[in-house]
Every structure is written in C-alpha cells, then in structure tokens.
C-alpha positions as CSV (number, residue, x, y, z in Angstrom):
1,M,-16.8,-90.1,11.4
2,N,-19.6,-89.1,9.0
3,E,-18.8,-90.1,5.4
4,T,-19.4,-86.5,4.4
5,H,-16.2,-85.5,6.1
6,I,-14.2,-87.4,3.6
7,K,-14.9,-85.4,0.5
8,Y,-15.3,-81.9,2.0
9,N,-14.8,-80.2,5.3
10,L,-17.3,-77.3,4.9
11,I,-20.9,-77.2,3.6
12,V,-21.9,-73.7,2.4
13,I,-25.6,-72.8,2.3
14,L,-26.2,-69.6,0.4
15,G,-29.0,-67.8,-1.4
16,P,-30.8,-64.5,-1.4
17,T,-32.8,-63.2,1.5
18,A,-36.2,-64.8,2.4
19,T,-35.4,-68.2,1.1
20,G,-35.3,-70.0,4.4
21,K,-31.5,-70.7,4.7
22,T,-31.3,-70.8,8.5
23,R,-34.0,-73.4,9.0
24,F,-32.6,-75.5,6.2
25,A,-29.1,-75.3,7.7
26,S,-30.4,-76.2,11.1
27,E,-32.4,-79.2,9.8
28,L,-29.3,-80.4,7.9
29,A,-27.0,-79.8,10.9
30,A,-29.3,-82.0,13.1
31,I,-29.0,-84.9,10.6
32,I,-25.2,-84.8,10.0
33,D,-24.2,-83.6,13.5
34,G,-23.0,-80.2,12.3
35,E,-22.6,-76.7,13.7
36,I,-23.5,-73.5,11.9
37,I,-21.3,-70.5,11.2
38,S,-23.2,-67.5,10.2
39,A,-22.2,-65.6,7.0
40,D,-24.4,-62.6,7.6
41,S,-22.7,-59.2,7.9
42,R,-25.3,-57.7,10.3
43,Q,-26.3,-60.7,12.5
44,I,-23.0,-60.3,14.4
45,Y,-24.6,-57.3,16.3
46,R,-26.4,-57.8,19.6
47,Q,-29.9,-56.1,20.0
48,M,-30.3,-56.0,16.2
49,N,-32.7,-58.9,15.8
50,L,-35.8,-58.3,13.8
51,G,-34.0,-56.0,11.4
52,T,-31.3,-58.6,10.6
53,G,-33.7,-61.6,10.5
54,K,-32.3,-63.5,13.5
55,D,-35.0,-66.1,13.8
56,Y,-33.6,-67.9,16.9
57,E,-36.4,-70.4,16.8
58,D,-35.0,-71.7,13.5
59,Y,-32.0,-73.1,15.4
60,R,-34.3,-75.3,17.5
61,I,-34.9,-78.7,16.0
62,G,-37.2,-80.7,18.3
63,D,-35.7,-80.5,21.7
64,R,-32.2,-79.7,20.3
65,S,-30.6,-76.3,19.9
66,I,-28.2,-76.3,17.0
67,P,-25.0,-74.4,17.8
68,C,-24.5,-71.3,15.7
69,H,-21.3,-69.2,15.7
70,L,-20.7,-65.5,14.8
71,I,-24.1,-64.3,15.9
72,D,-24.3,-61.6,18.6
73,I,-20.6,-61.1,18.9
74,H,-20.4,-57.2,18.8
75,E,-22.3,-54.3,20.2
76,P,-24.2,-52.2,17.6
77,G,-22.3,-49.2,16.4
78,Y,-19.1,-51.2,15.9
79,K,-17.7,-51.1,12.4
80,Y,-17.0,-54.7,11.6
81,N,-15.1,-55.7,8.5
82,V,-14.3,-58.7,6.3
83,F,-10.8,-59.1,7.7
84,E,-12.2,-59.5,11.2
85,Y,-14.8,-61.9,9.9
86,Q,-12.2,-64.1,8.3
87,Q,-10.3,-64.4,11.6
88,D,-13.5,-65.0,13.6
89,F,-14.6,-67.7,11.0
90,L,-11.2,-69.5,11.3
91,R,-11.5,-69.6,15.0
92,A,-15.0,-71.1,14.8
93,F,-14.1,-73.5,12.0
94,T,-11.1,-74.8,13.9
95,T,-13.1,-75.3,17.1
96,I,-15.8,-77.2,15.2
97,Q,-13.2,-79.4,13.5
98,K,-11.5,-80.3,16.7
99,S,-14.8,-81.4,18.1
100,G,-15.1,-83.9,15.2
101,K,-18.2,-82.1,13.7
102,L,-18.8,-80.6,10.3
103,S,-19.1,-76.9,9.8
104,I,-22.1,-75.4,7.9
105,L,-21.5,-71.9,6.7
106,C,-24.9,-70.3,6.2
107,G,-25.8,-66.8,5.0
108,G,-26.2,-64.4,2.2
109,T,-23.2,-62.1,2.4
110,G,-21.3,-63.2,-0.7
111,M,-18.1,-61.3,0.2
112,Y,-17.8,-63.1,3.6
113,I,-18.4,-66.5,2.0
114,E,-15.8,-66.0,-0.7
115,A,-13.3,-64.5,1.8
116,V,-13.3,-67.7,3.9
117,T,-13.8,-70.4,1.2
118,R,-11.3,-69.0,-1.2
119,G,-8.8,-68.0,1.5
120,Y,-8.4,-64.3,0.6
121,K,-5.3,-62.9,2.1
122,L,-6.6,-60.0,4.1
123,I,-3.9,-58.8,6.3
124,S,-3.3,-55.1,6.2
125,V,-0.5,-55.0,3.6
126,P,0.5,-51.4,3.2
127,V,0.6,-49.6,-0.2
128,N,4.0,-49.7,-1.9
129,E,4.1,-46.6,-4.0
130,S,7.5,-47.2,-5.5
131,L,6.4,-50.7,-6.6
132,R,3.2,-49.4,-8.0
133,E,5.1,-46.8,-10.0
134,K,7.3,-49.5,-11.4
135,L,4.4,-51.6,-12.5
136,K,1.9,-49.0,-13.7
137,N,2.8,-49.2,-17.4
138,K,3.0,-53.0,-17.6
139,S,0.5,-55.1,-19.5
140,L,-1.8,-57.6,-17.8
141,I,0.2,-60.5,-19.3
142,D,3.4,-59.0,-17.9
143,L,1.8,-58.7,-14.5
144,E,0.6,-62.3,-14.6
145,Q,4.1,-63.5,-15.3
146,I,5.5,-61.5,-12.4
147,L,2.8,-62.8,-10.1
148,T,3.4,-66.4,-11.3
149,S,7.1,-66.0,-10.1
150,Y,5.7,-65.8,-6.6
151,R,3.0,-68.5,-6.6
152,P,0.8,-70.5,-8.9
153,L,-2.3,-68.6,-10.1
154,H,-5.2,-70.6,-8.7
155,N,-7.6,-67.7,-8.4
156,Q,-8.3,-66.0,-11.7
157,T,-9.8,-62.9,-9.9
158,D,-6.3,-61.9,-8.9
159,T,-5.6,-61.0,-12.5
160,D,-8.9,-60.0,-13.9
161,T,-7.8,-56.4,-14.0
162,I,-4.5,-54.5,-14.0
163,K,-5.4,-52.9,-10.6
164,R,-6.1,-56.3,-9.0
165,A,-2.9,-57.8,-10.4
166,I,-0.7,-54.9,-9.1
167,R,-2.3,-55.3,-5.7
168,A,-1.7,-59.1,-5.7
169,I,2.0,-58.5,-6.6
170,E,2.2,-55.8,-3.9
171,I,0.9,-58.4,-1.3
172,E,3.3,-61.1,-2.5
173,T,6.2,-58.7,-2.4
174,Y,5.3,-57.8,1.2
175,Y,5.2,-61.5,2.2
176,A,8.5,-62.1,0.5
177,N,10.1,-59.3,2.5
178,H,8.4,-60.2,5.8
179,P,8.7,-64.0,6.2
180,E,7.7,-63.6,9.8
181,V,4.1,-63.0,8.7
182,K,2.1,-66.2,9.1
183,R,0.3,-67.2,6.0
184,E,-1.2,-70.5,7.1
185,Y,-4.8,-71.0,6.1
186,P,-6.6,-74.3,6.6
187,E,-7.3,-76.3,3.5
188,M,-10.9,-75.7,2.5
189,H,-12.9,-78.3,0.6
190,P,-16.3,-76.6,0.4
191,I,-19.5,-77.9,-1.2
192,Y,-22.1,-75.2,-2.0
193,L,-25.9,-75.7,-1.6
194,G,-28.0,-72.7,-2.9
195,L,-31.6,-72.0,-2.1
196,F,-33.5,-70.2,-4.9
197,C,-37.1,-69.3,-5.8
198,E,-38.6,-67.5,-8.8
199,R,-38.3,-63.8,-8.7
200,E,-42.0,-63.1,-8.2
201,I,-42.3,-65.7,-5.4
202,R,-39.2,-64.1,-3.8
203,R,-40.8,-60.7,-4.0
204,E,-44.0,-62.0,-2.4
205,R,-41.9,-63.6,0.4
206,I,-39.9,-60.4,1.0
207,T,-43.0,-58.2,1.2
208,K,-44.9,-60.6,3.5
209,R,-41.9,-60.9,5.8
210,L,-41.4,-57.2,5.9
211,H,-45.0,-56.6,7.1
212,T,-44.7,-59.3,9.7
213,R,-41.5,-57.8,11.1
214,L,-43.0,-54.4,11.2
215,K,-46.0,-55.8,13.0
216,N,-43.8,-57.7,15.5
217,G,-41.8,-54.6,16.6
218,M,-39.1,-53.8,14.2
219,I,-39.7,-50.1,14.5
220,E,-39.6,-50.4,18.3
221,E,-36.3,-52.2,18.0
222,V,-34.7,-49.3,16.2
223,E,-36.3,-46.8,18.7
224,H,-34.7,-48.8,21.5
225,L,-31.2,-48.6,19.8
226,L,-31.6,-44.8,19.4
227,R,-32.5,-44.5,23.1
228,E,-29.5,-46.6,24.0
229,G,-27.3,-43.9,22.5
230,L,-26.6,-45.0,19.0
231,S,-26.7,-42.0,16.6
232,P,-28.9,-42.0,13.6
233,D,-25.8,-42.1,11.4
234,D,-24.7,-45.2,13.1
235,L,-27.9,-47.0,12.3
236,I,-28.2,-45.6,8.8
237,Y,-24.7,-47.1,8.2
238,Y,-26.2,-50.6,8.5
239,G,-28.6,-50.0,5.6
240,L,-32.0,-51.4,4.7
241,E,-34.3,-51.8,7.7
242,Y,-32.1,-49.7,10.0
243,K,-31.6,-47.0,7.4
244,Y,-35.2,-46.5,6.5
245,I,-36.7,-46.9,9.9
246,T,-34.2,-44.4,11.3
247,L,-35.2,-41.9,8.6
248,Y,-38.9,-42.5,9.6
249,L,-38.2,-42.0,13.3
250,T,-36.2,-38.8,12.6
251,G,-39.1,-37.4,10.6
252,K,-37.5,-37.7,7.2
253,L,-40.1,-40.2,5.9
254,D,-43.7,-40.9,6.6
255,Y,-44.8,-44.4,7.4
256,D,-46.2,-45.3,3.9
257,T,-43.0,-44.0,2.3
258,L,-40.9,-46.0,4.7
259,V,-42.7,-49.2,3.9
260,N,-42.6,-48.6,0.1
261,K,-38.9,-47.6,0.0
262,L,-37.8,-50.3,2.3
263,N,-39.7,-53.0,0.4
264,V,-38.1,-51.8,-2.9
265,A,-34.6,-51.7,-1.3
266,I,-34.9,-55.3,0.0
267,H,-35.9,-56.5,-3.4
268,Q,-32.9,-54.7,-4.9
269,F,-30.7,-56.2,-2.2
270,A,-31.9,-59.7,-3.1
271,K,-31.1,-59.1,-6.7
272,R,-27.6,-58.0,-5.8
273,Q,-27.1,-61.1,-3.8
274,M,-28.1,-63.3,-6.8
275,T,-25.7,-61.3,-9.0
276,W,-22.9,-62.1,-6.6
277,F,-23.7,-65.8,-6.5
278,R,-23.9,-65.9,-10.3
279,K,-20.4,-64.2,-10.4
280,M,-19.1,-66.9,-8.1
281,E,-20.4,-69.5,-10.6
282,K,-18.8,-67.7,-13.5
283,E,-15.5,-67.9,-11.6
284,G,-15.7,-71.6,-11.3
285,I,-17.6,-72.3,-8.1
286,Y,-20.3,-75.0,-8.6
287,I,-23.5,-74.3,-6.6
288,H,-26.1,-77.0,-6.2
289,W,-29.4,-75.1,-6.4
290,I,-32.4,-76.4,-4.5
291,D,-35.9,-74.9,-4.9
292,A,-36.7,-73.0,-1.7
293,Q,-40.4,-73.6,-2.2
294,L,-40.1,-77.4,-1.7
295,P,-41.2,-78.8,1.7
296,I,-38.3,-78.9,4.1
297,T,-38.2,-82.7,4.1
298,E,-37.8,-82.7,0.3
299,K,-35.1,-80.1,0.5
300,I,-33.2,-82.1,3.0
301,R,-33.6,-85.3,1.0
302,L,-32.1,-83.6,-2.1
303,A,-29.3,-82.1,0.0
304,M,-28.4,-85.5,1.4
305,E,-28.3,-87.0,-2.1
306,I,-26.0,-84.2,-3.2
307,L,-23.7,-84.7,-0.2
308,K,-23.5,-88.4,-0.7
309,K,-22.5,-88.3,-4.4
C-alpha cells in the first residue's frame, strides 16, 4: 500500500476556477495510483460540457485514462442538492477504498467539499416547532451546553450563531428519538492542496478561457439544450455561462453585453470561491497552497513533498 494511505485517506485539491485543478489532480493520480471524485456542482450534468469546464482530455495521462467519479451522472434540468452529493460521494469513496486506491477529491464547490470532509449530517430532519419555541430565548452559551450533552463539539460552526445551534440541537434530538436512523460516516483524514494565482493573472486566465470556449461552441451547446426541451428558466438556474448565454439566445442581451457580463460574473464567482476557502482556513482547515503558474512537473514535485511529510 502506498505510504500516503497511512496518514490520510483523502487528498482534496481545491482552488478557484481557471487554476488547472483537473490536470493537476490527474497527474497526481497517475503517480500515486489514485482515482478522482469531482467536487463540481455542475459537472454532474450530461451534455453540459463546455459551460461547466469538463476538459475530458485532462483525465488522459499518456496512454492512461484516470478514473473520475460524479461527472455526467444526471440529465440537465434535474435539481441536484448537497445531500445527494454527500451520498454519491460516499458510494464512490467506499468503492475506491475497497479497490485499495486513494481518493482525490477535486473541484471548486466549497460547500460540497466541506459536506463530505467534515461529515455534515444532511438527512432531512424535520423542523421541531415546539423545541424551537423552548430554545428561542436561550443564550448561545446555554445552547452550547445543551448540545454538549448530546455529543462533543468538534465543529465550531455548529455553534457560531444561535440559529445554527438550535438547528444542531434539533438534529441531535431527532437522532435521540429515532435510533433506527443510521449515522455511520466513514472516518475522514483529508489533506488539502490548493491551487492559487495572483488576482490579475487569474482574471487573465478566466477571460482567455471564456473567449476560447465561446469560439469552441459554448453558445451552440446551450442552443442544443434548449432544442432538447430544457426551458430557459432551467438553464438560467445553473447560473454563469448557462444564464447569460440563455439570456442572449432569448434576445435579452446582445453578444457584446453577454461577453462582458459573463466575464465579470465569472471573476466574481472566483472571488467567492476564494472567500469560501479562506473561511475554511479560519475554521481550522489547513490548506497547502501551490502556485498554479508553476510548471506541472514542479507542482507535482511540491505536492509529493507535502504528501510525504
């Protein structure tokens, strides 16, 4: 077994859009005999390729094709959610573990990454109005004490607000009264590798990539989805490329406005991604950042150094 299995059972590769995460993950997987699990909230949809940045060629290393899970698992139009992602991740993670390989979680959807690495309990626990009424006037310290009576407080985000603390107690109360509900969650020992580049470089990369994808048929991809029967509202729901191209195709925007607005929106999206990752760091998750501008061989060398420490 690879020595990296001893210290952790999951490598997380994260970072904002346009930093080359997929290629990096594939190169690393080829070296350590790993398999990739996507952490991208839109790449789960079939036929949504250019707009979601599915660069299938990035999964080919030499004559090898690196296995990637949770891509192309639903038809467009389906409203996927983080609870379903957690369940799908666990199935993929378990399968990879049984094969004796190492899982590499790769993507930029921070909520998905945290849901699986921190084991969020996401079953549909119903609202308990009477319990909420009983707790509504209690202080945060009181709520923490109540929650501690159910379990140790490992995750400080459970009690960072009164609303969150009440919901956490609500969930624990439900579990206490429904022992038949399974709560098993595999023990996660993740190590986090982040790809970053300076803001101006990131902006250049995003703009260049946008023009390339438009040239390569991104508008035609959205046209095809509309012809297949998806409604404009269905596509606008997915945001960014699908939102603005749909508005263009339905006559709400001209081409130049489409390009300008979409470019700005992707820059803003990348900024929100970095904000999420910084929040993770503030909450105690250590991310080993690697400069995305380095040659791939140098990035892999640094990654292997980190993994072996």
